[in-house]
N, C-alpha and C positions, 0 to 999 in steps of 0.2 A: 330166369337166365337173361342177363343184360345183352342187348344188341351192341355189337362193336361198330362204331361209326367213326368217320374221319372227315376232315375238311377236304373239299374238292380242290384239285389243282386248277389254276387259272384257265387253262385250255378247256377243262371240263365244264366250266361255268358258262360256256357259250350258249347252252340250252336256255338259260334265263332270258336271252334276247328273243327267243321264239315263243316264250310263254304267253298265252292269250287267255282271256276270260271265258270260262265255260258257264253257260246258262241253262237252267233246267226249268220245267214247268211247275215250279212250286208256288203255292199261294197260301193265304191264310186258311182256306178250307182244306188244302192238301199240302201240309207243311213237311211231309216226309216223302222221299223218292227213293225207291229201291232199284238198283241196277245189278244184274248178275249175268254171267255168261262164261263161255269157254272159248279160248283162242287156240285152235289146233296148229296153225302155222301163220306165217305172214311176216311183215316187217317187224324187226325186233325193237323198234324205237317209236312208241306211241308219242303223240304230240304233247309237249309240255303245256300245263294249264294251271290256272288258279280260279277260284270261284268265291262267291259271297256267302257260302253256306258252311256249316260244320259237316264233317265227314268221318265216318268210321267204316273201315273196310277190313276184309280178311282174305288171305290168299289160301285157297284149299290145295292147289297144285301149281307147280311151276316155280322155277328159280329165276332170279334176276337182280339187277342193281336198282336201288331206290334212291332218288335224289330229292332232297327237300331243302330249299333255299341254297345255302352254300355247303351243305353236308351230303355225304353219300354213305350207304350201307348196303350189305348184301341182304336180300329178302328171300325167305324160304317158306315152304308150306307151313301154315299155322300162324304166321306173323299177322298181327293186328296193327293197323295204322290209324292214328287219330290226327286229324287236321282241322284247323280253324279257318275262318274267312280270310281270304286274301293271301294265303300261303302258297307260293309257287312250288309245284312238284312235278316229277317226271319219273318214268321207269323204263328199264330195258328188260327184255325177255331173253334169258340165256337157255332156259330149258322148257320145252313145250310138253303137254298143253298147259296153258295158264287158265286156271279156273278160280273165279273170285266172286265176291259179293261186296257191293259198296252201298252204304246207306247215307244219303244226304238229308239234312234237315235245316230248317230256318233257326237261327240262333235264339230268337225270342221264345221258341217253343219250350226251352228248358226253364226260362224264367216263369212262364205262365203255368207250367205244370205244378210249381210250388212244392213245399213252402219256399218262400223267396230266398232264404239263406242257402238252402240245399240247391235250388236251381242255379243260383249264381255261382256256387262253388263248382258244380258240374260244368257250367259254361266256361269257367276259368281254366278248367282242365284242357279245353280246346284252344282258348285264346291267349293264354299266358306265353310269354317268350320261353322257349325251351329247346333243348338239343334233340337231335335225331334219336338218341338213346331213349328219350322220354316219349317220343312220338311213335316209334316203331317198337311194338311190344312182343316179347317172346314169352308166352305165359305157360304155367305148369299144365300138365296134361289134363287133370280133372277139371280145371277152370276152362281150358280150351274146348273140351268136349261139351260143356254146358253152353258156352258161347256159340259153338258150331250149331247146336240144336236150335238156339235162339235165332241165328241167322237164317236157318232153313225155315223156321216159322214165319220170319219176316217176308221171305220170298213167297211162301204159300199165301199169306194174308194179302200181300200187295197184288197178287194175281187174281184174287177172288173179288167177289162183290157181295159179301154177306153183310147182314146188318151189323153195325158196330165196327166196321172195317177200320175206320180212322182211329177210333178209341183203342182198338186192339194193336194197331201199328205203334201208337204212342206208348202203350203199356210195354210192348215187347222191346222197343228201343230203350226205354228207361230202365228196364230190367238188365239189359246188356251193359249199360253205362254204370249202373250201381254195382254190378258184380265186379267190374274192372276197378272202380274206385275203392271199393271195400278191400279188394285184394291188395291194392297199392297202399292203403292205410295200414294193413297188417305188415307190410314191408317197411313201414316207417316213411312212406312218401306222401307228400301233400303238395302236389305241383300247382302253384298259383294260389292255393287256398289261404295261406298265411298273409300274403300281400293284401288280400281283400277283406280281412276280418273286420277292420274298422271302417271300410269305405263302402260296403255293399248297401247300407241303409240309405245314404244320400243318393246313390246311383239308382236304387229301386224307386225312390221318390221321383227322380228325373224320368225314368222309364214310364212310370205310371202317369206322369203329367203328359208325356208325349202320346201315350196310347189313349188318353182321355181327350186331348185337344188336337189330335192329328188333323182334323178336318178344318181347323182354324189357322189363321196366320200365327206362326210360332217364331219367337226371337230368342236369342241366346240369353238375354237378361231374364226372360220369363222362366226358362228352364232352370237357370242358375238359382233364381229366387225360390222356385218350388223345391229345389234340392238343398237349399241352404248353403250354397257354395258360391265362390267367385266364378266368373266366366272362364278365367284361365284354368282354375282347378277343375271345372266341369269338363273342359276340353281334354285335360290331362287324364282324368279319371275314365272317360269313355274310351280313350285310346288304350289305356292300360288294361281295362277290364274286358272290353269287347273287340279291340283291335281296329275299330272304326270310329269316326267322328259322330257326334250326336246328329249332325245334319244328315250324314249317310244313313244312319239308323232310321231317322224319320222318313227319308225318301224311300227306303226299302219297305218300311211298314206301310206307307201310303200306297205304294205300287202293288204290294201283295194283297192289300185290301181291295184295291181296284180290280186286280185280276180275279179275285173271288167274286166280285159283283158282276163282272162281265161273263164269268164262267157259269154262274149258277142262279142268276136272277134276270129280271127284265130290263136292266139298265143298259142304255146305249153308251157310247164312248164319252160323249160330252157330260152326261149325267154322272158317270163313274168318276170322271176327272173332278167335277165340282164336289161330289160327295166325299172325296178323300182330301180336299184342301188345295187343289190346284186351281188357279184363276187364269192361267194361260194354257191354251191347248197345245201350243208349240212346245212349252216347257214340259207338259205332261207327256207328250208324244216322245220327246227326246229322252226323258227319264225312264219311261216305260220300256223303251227299246233297250236302254242301257242295262236294265235289270232282267228283262224277260227275253231279249234277243229278237223280238219281233215288235212291230208297231201295235198299238192297242186295237186298231181297226182289224188288222190281220188276226190278232188273237181272238177278237170278238167273233169274227165271221168264220174262222176255221180252226185256229190253234186251240181255242177254248174247248171246243167239243173234242178235238183230237187228243188233247192232253188228258181229258177226263177218261176217254176210252183207253188211252195208252197206260195211264196209271192203274186202271182197273185190270188191264190185260197183261201188264208187265212189259209193254212195248216201249220204244224209244221215241222221243219227239225232239224237236229243235235240232241244231247242228250238233252231231254226236261228238263229244270231246274224247280225248284220250283213247282208251282201249276200244271203244265202240266202232272206231273207224276200220277195224280189221276183221278178217274172216272169222266166222263162228259166232258172231253176236247178232241179235236181231236189230233191225233198223226201223225207222219210221214207216218204211214201205213194206216191211215184212208182214206176211199174213198172220 
């Protein structure tokens, strides 16, 4: 069943002015973050946000309006939302309680899971330009029941600390995404896939070059040469496929690598900065804070250990965006 959406009236777009970046403790070693909770009461207008991750969420209970960019739609229990990096969104709660699960993950995770063509096609499902009707899904009951069970498994796995936890989280996430895309394929939908059929190979060459040479000085001419493209086409292709520039991708890749080094090894801040290709500590500090929400020093001395504990226990870290600010959800100080 298709979701009915409509363009927001100009006065309703004021929320876009309040949208701010939401940052979570994701890193190369922990590229998936599961948030879940129930809001029993409270302010009906969570804070507008956007973030540099991909997101899939499901609403188990509660009704309300969902705003994505310049569109709005009514969201009801069972609706599944897909969002890519940099997409501003907001919601209101008209009927309590609101019970939900949201899974955030780093975009490159889909590419590295391979095979390359499949990973890129799944990523394009999140990053392609699309309407609210394609972002907010109202699925048939049999598929919804399977997805619901998968989300519950993601919650359980994220709160545990069993061997193979990260592998299992990635497997469960991929199973969810594949189920949705196969269902869409049966409906004759291929959102973003056709646009990329001829372009994914040079893009993959560019991504492979960046992942191999991220610790070295990298220039547009080098990336373009590796991909067999002009610099202008390289810029266009990254924006079309990933929704970000190649420079932004490289910065994010370097910072999440640095976060992993600070979180799980004996590297100090200076060593981590040099190891991922920064030759200016001031630039590293500014970029790290832009992606992670804290300075590398604070992350190393406190946030690194806290995020590891929180991700294992299902707790929250960093400044809580959107729904976390309201009653009924755990916070970083929750026991």
